[in-house]
C-alpha positions, -999 to 999 in steps of 0.1 A, spaced: -580 -213 -142 -555 -190 -126 -544 -196 -90 -513 -193 -67 -503 -222 -45 -476 -223 -18 -455 -250 -36 -424 -248 -59 -431 -253 -96 -412 -286 -95 -432 -300 -66 -465 -288 -81 -456 -301 -116 -448 -335 -101 -481 -337 -83 -501 -326 -114 -482 -351 -135 -490 -379 -111 -527 -370 -111 -527 -368 -149 -510 -401 -154 -534 -418 -130 -562 -408 -153 -544 -421 -183 -533 -388 -198 -501 -387 -219 -476 -358 -219 -476 -343 -254 -450 -316 -250 -431 -296 -225 -419 -300 -189 -445 -306 -161 -425 -283 -138 -428 -253 -162 -452 -256 -191 -467 -288 -204 -495 -300 -227 -512 -333 -220 -536 -354 -241 -565 -367 -220 -591 -390 -235 -629 -388 -230 -645 -418 -212 -670 -423 -240 -654 -428 -275 -619 -417 -263 -619 -384 -281 -588 -363 -273 -589 -333 -251 -558 -310 -247 -547 -298 -213 -521 -270 -211 -507 -260 -177 -481 -233 -171 -464 -229 -137 -449 -195 -130 -428 -189 -98 -444 -161 -78 -431 -151 -44 -429 -182 -22 -453 -201 -44 -464 -209 -79 -490 -193 -101 -510 -219 -122 -524 -209 -155 -544 -238 -170 -566 -245 -199 -584 -278 -208 -603 -280 -241 -620 -305 -263 -604 -312 -297 -637 -320 -314 -673 -309 -308 -690 -279 -293 -700 -288 -258 -680 -309 -233 -708 -309 -206 -683 -296 -180 -658 -325 -184 -627 -302 -190 -635 -280 -160 -640 -311 -138 -607 -325 -150 -588 -293 -140 -605 -296 -106 -591 -331 -102 -556 -324 -114 -548 -291 -97 -544 -293 -59 -565 -270 -37 
């Protein structure tokens, strides 16, 4: 996912962090206002998924570059895409 939003990296990072924590994700590394990697668990069997989000200042806003991926298995049935849709403001 690659999108530009009219928010500062700090404000956008705080909003994403709040949404991630609400879903039980844990910050693995980094700073939510810059570049962070989260561990989110699947609802069934609690397998780990990794979510990396980089926030890049661009003009009056922030470019979001995000990737959510499963640690195990071959198909996530759209879970990771849906997660990014919930975490990243529109």
